[in-house]
C-alpha positions as MATLAB code, in Angstrom:
seq = 'MGKQGRRICIVDDDLQMCRSLDRLLASYGIVSNAYTSGESFLASNHWKDIFCLLLDIDMPNLNGFQVHERLKERGYQFPIILMTGRFEAEFQKQAAEIRAMAILQKPFDSQTLMDLIDTF';
ca = [
      -9.906   26.205  -51.397;
     -13.349   27.812  -51.292;
     -15.396   24.715  -52.030;
     -16.217   23.632  -48.474;
     -19.877   22.771  -48.033;
     -20.419   22.178  -51.744;
     -20.878   18.684  -53.130;
     -18.878   16.770  -55.709;
     -20.115   13.446  -57.009;
     -17.769   10.680  -58.054;
     -18.953    8.059  -60.538;
     -16.497    5.214  -61.107;
     -17.040    1.465  -61.258;
     -13.791    0.993  -59.291;
     -14.786    1.046  -55.611;
     -11.178    1.673  -54.514;
     -11.000    4.754  -56.754;
     -14.275    6.016  -55.295;
     -12.984    5.583  -51.750;
      -9.644    7.204  -52.541;
     -11.239   10.242  -54.164;
     -13.777   10.530  -51.354;
     -10.953   10.639  -48.774;
      -8.985   13.146  -50.842;
     -11.938   15.501  -51.200;
     -12.809   15.161  -47.495;
      -9.251   16.183  -46.608;
      -9.967   19.498  -48.389;
     -13.319   19.907  -46.650;
     -15.324   19.012  -49.744;
     -18.464   16.933  -49.334;
     -18.674   14.083  -51.825;
     -20.878   11.176  -52.755;
     -19.498    8.213  -54.648;
     -21.343    5.873  -56.973;
     -20.071    2.736  -58.661;
     -22.403    3.045  -61.641;
     -23.962    5.741  -63.749;
     -27.379    4.272  -63.047;
     -27.030    4.603  -59.270;
     -25.781    8.174  -59.614;
     -28.660    9.205  -61.876;
     -31.178    7.557  -59.540;
     -29.738    9.399  -56.531;
     -30.833   12.880  -57.569;
     -27.532   14.226  -56.159;
     -26.840   15.465  -59.672;
     -29.306   18.241  -58.866;
     -27.144   19.890  -56.194;
     -23.478   19.420  -57.091;
     -20.876   21.846  -58.327;
     -18.689   19.262  -60.085;
     -18.828   15.671  -61.324;
     -15.846   13.308  -61.481;
     -16.949   10.824  -64.119;
     -15.222    7.642  -65.270;
     -15.495    7.080  -69.010;
     -15.142    3.312  -69.247;
     -17.902    1.714  -67.152;
     -20.240   -1.214  -67.824;
     -23.844   -0.533  -68.818;
     -23.789    3.280  -69.014;
     -20.364    4.670  -69.889;
     -19.373    8.208  -68.931;
     -20.529    9.720  -72.210;
     -23.924    8.015  -71.874;
     -24.256    9.340  -68.302;
     -23.489   12.796  -69.673;
     -26.203   12.394  -72.308;
     -28.773   11.522  -69.628;
     -27.707   14.533  -67.577;
     -27.944   16.787  -70.627;
     -31.523   15.598  -71.161;
     -32.220   16.644  -67.557;
     -30.659   20.088  -67.988;
     -27.556   19.733  -65.787;
     -25.356   22.790  -65.260;
     -22.060   21.833  -63.614;
     -18.507   21.085  -64.735;
     -17.502   17.518  -65.561;
     -14.026   16.101  -65.151;
     -13.622   12.836  -67.041;
     -11.361   10.051  -65.790;
     -10.071    7.013  -67.612;
      -7.638    4.183  -67.114;
      -7.615    3.456  -70.832;
      -7.039    6.598  -72.844;
      -8.168    6.519  -76.464;
      -7.784    9.309  -79.010;
     -11.546    9.281  -79.605;
     -12.106   10.228  -75.951;
     -10.461   13.618  -76.513;
     -12.857   14.426  -79.342;
     -15.887   13.272  -77.367;
     -14.731   15.217  -74.300;
     -14.489   18.390  -76.382;
     -17.979   17.784  -77.784;
     -19.493   17.582  -74.309;
     -17.346   20.472  -73.052;
     -15.718   18.437  -70.295;
     -13.293   20.490  -68.231;
     -10.545   17.863  -68.527;
      -9.729   14.201  -69.012;
      -7.487   12.758  -66.327;
      -5.705    9.511  -67.076;
      -5.536    7.147  -64.111;
      -3.542    7.099  -62.026;
      -3.397   10.874  -61.780;
      -1.771   13.172  -59.271;
      -4.131   14.339  -56.529;
      -2.755   17.885  -56.682;
      -3.584   18.066  -60.393;
      -7.187   17.175  -59.584;
      -7.440   19.625  -56.703;
      -5.920   22.448  -58.764;
      -8.492   21.753  -61.465;
     -11.384   21.720  -58.980;
     -10.120   24.968  -57.494;
     -10.698   26.718  -60.832;
     -14.481   26.288  -60.579;
];
């Protein structure tokens, strides 16, 4: 895994999911920052120096696709992995439109996530 020292941000309104993903990434030597809302992530400016974003789709206020739109307006250039606990067929179409790397349905296998991150 050659991602040590590079940052991944996690945006999920489920605090337990944020903590779990943070621990998983740390176990691989990956620095991460977790946010429980799209608004707090966008305000953080961490989006400026990450190599990957783990982004929940179904969140209050700004959903994952709305967060993506705000990032697009700011000229982001990093891969996005979408996550959802409630998969809908429309999500697949929207994910393709924003060129998301993948949609992972919760709960997902940690090795699946790490293998995906390792492709970046």
